[in-house]
C-alpha positions, -999 to +999 in steps of 0.1 A: -896-237+127-885-242+162-870-210+176-842-230+193-832-246+160-797-236+149-795-211+121-761-225+109-754-253+085-727-278+097-709-296+069-686-324+079-658-335+054-659-371+043-640-396+064-614-402+035-604-365+036-600-367+074-578-397+071-557-381+044-551-351+066-541-373+095-517-392+074-502-360+060-496-345+094-481-377+107-457-380+078-447-343+081-440-347+118-419-378+111-399-360+084-392-330+107-382-354+136-358-373+113-343-340+100-337-326+134-322-358+146-299-359+116-287-324+121-281-331+158-259-361+148-241-341+121-258-357+091-263-334+062-237-309+073-210-297+048-178-311+061-148-288+053-120-305+034-088-315+051-061-289+043-025-280+049-009-245+047+026-238+037+046-206+034+074-194+011+096-163+008+113-148-022+141-122-020+155-102-049+182-076-049+180-047-073+205-020-080+192+016-077+187+034-110+173+067-099+180+094-073+153+115-057+162+148-040+143+177-024+154+212-033+139+246-026+142+280-012+133+299+020+133+337+019+122+363+044+115+400+040+092+427+055+077+433+021+055+403+012+053+411-025+091+415-026+099+382-009+074+363-031+090+378-062+125+370-049+116+333-042+098+330-075+128+343-093+151+317-077+126+289-084+124+300-121+162+299-124+162+265-107+135+251-131+155+264-161+187+248-148+170+214-143+156+214-179+191+223-192+202+191-175+175+170-193+152+166-163+117+161-177+087+181-164+071+148-151+102+144-128+098+178-112+071+181-086+062+210-063+056+194-029+053+225-007+046+262-009+039+284+022+038+320+034+042+325+071+044+357+092+074+360+115+073+379+148+097+392+173+087+389+209+098+415+234+085+422+269+054+402+263+045+419+230+048+406+195+059+427+166+058+416+130+093+410+117+084+401+081+071+372+060+088+339+052+081+322+019+090+285+014+088+265-018+101+230-023+106+207-053+110+170-055+133+161-083+139+127-098+173+123-114+175+094-138+212+098-148+230+090-116+262+104-130+247+139-129+236+138-092+266+158-079+265+184-106+227+190-102+229+194-064+258+218-067+242+237-096+209+240-077+227+255-047+247+280-068+214+292-083+199+302-050+184+270-036+192+271+001+173+239+009+188+208-006+185+174+010+167+141+016+187+124-012+176+088-018+184+061-043+158+036-054+145+015-083+122+033-107+101+003-117+102-024-090+074-045-107+098-069-124+118-075-093+085-081-073+072-106-098+106-125-096+104-125-058+068-138-059+078-166-083+106-176-059+083-176-029+056-197-047+083-222-058+096-225-022+061-230-008+053-257-034+084-276-026+075-275+011+041-288+003+055-317-017+079-327+011+052-323+038+027-344+019+053-372+015+061-371+052+025-371+062+015-398+037-012-377+021-019-365-015-021-329-025-052-318-044-060-283-055-049-250-039-079-236-021-064-204-007-035-180-015-022-149+002+009-127+000+026-099+017+056-076+012+069-065-021+078-030-010+112-017-019+126+007+007+149+035-007+186+038+002+191+071+021+223+090+014+241+097+046+255+132+040+251+168+051+250+194+024+268+227+032+260+259+013+290+280+004+293+304-025+305+276-047+274+255-040+273+222-022+305+219-001+301+183+011+310+154-013+279+140-029+275+103-021+270+077-048+245+048-043+260+019-025+244-015-019+212-028-034+175-025-027+159-056-014+124-068-023+109-096-002+076-113-009+060-139+014+032-162+003+009-187+020-006-216+000-034-238+014-038-272-003-068-296+000-054-330+008-068-366+008 
């Protein structure tokens, strides 16, 4: 064998296979070119539907049916154990009084309890004056006719912190649902009128959103004084009504 003769065996595919490959590559290139051209011209894209958006608002007035008040005690003494015991005794009397007036345990909530040292400052030096104990309850009164008696009774039993009286609606869910229904009705009426003016037809609702629905409390405008007989200022009664507002947005597909 000639030493210059190649050691490798060259196999050429048949002409039919070569032509098939050439045709395949040509068709693939043509398909890609058509696709790119179509995308560039906008063919094959998902065209978003034509839409209109309308808004509506519902407003409902609800009369307050509960009162919420904060009541508690602040006591100070040089003896920490003594001041804690003193404050605890007053809070115990207060809890007993509230139960006697048919206030459920679920409507009595401790919102704050703290012990703080108090100092006197003289000539750049501080000297411990004693300890201050503060405890506060948030009380929900469902019988509005008892608000005055409960505030006065709490003060006469040693509560020296009574205030933040508010009137509100205990369960605003029904009022909110009513306001929502009014808002949706108003929005639908707007959509019907708008479609007639524009000469288009309404199809399905494709988007919905809402906001609002909170019911702000009515704050009692009064200062409560603490005399020996209890609350000296007249206790206000709820006036006015709570207002719930719900705003909605409806987006319709049109044709």
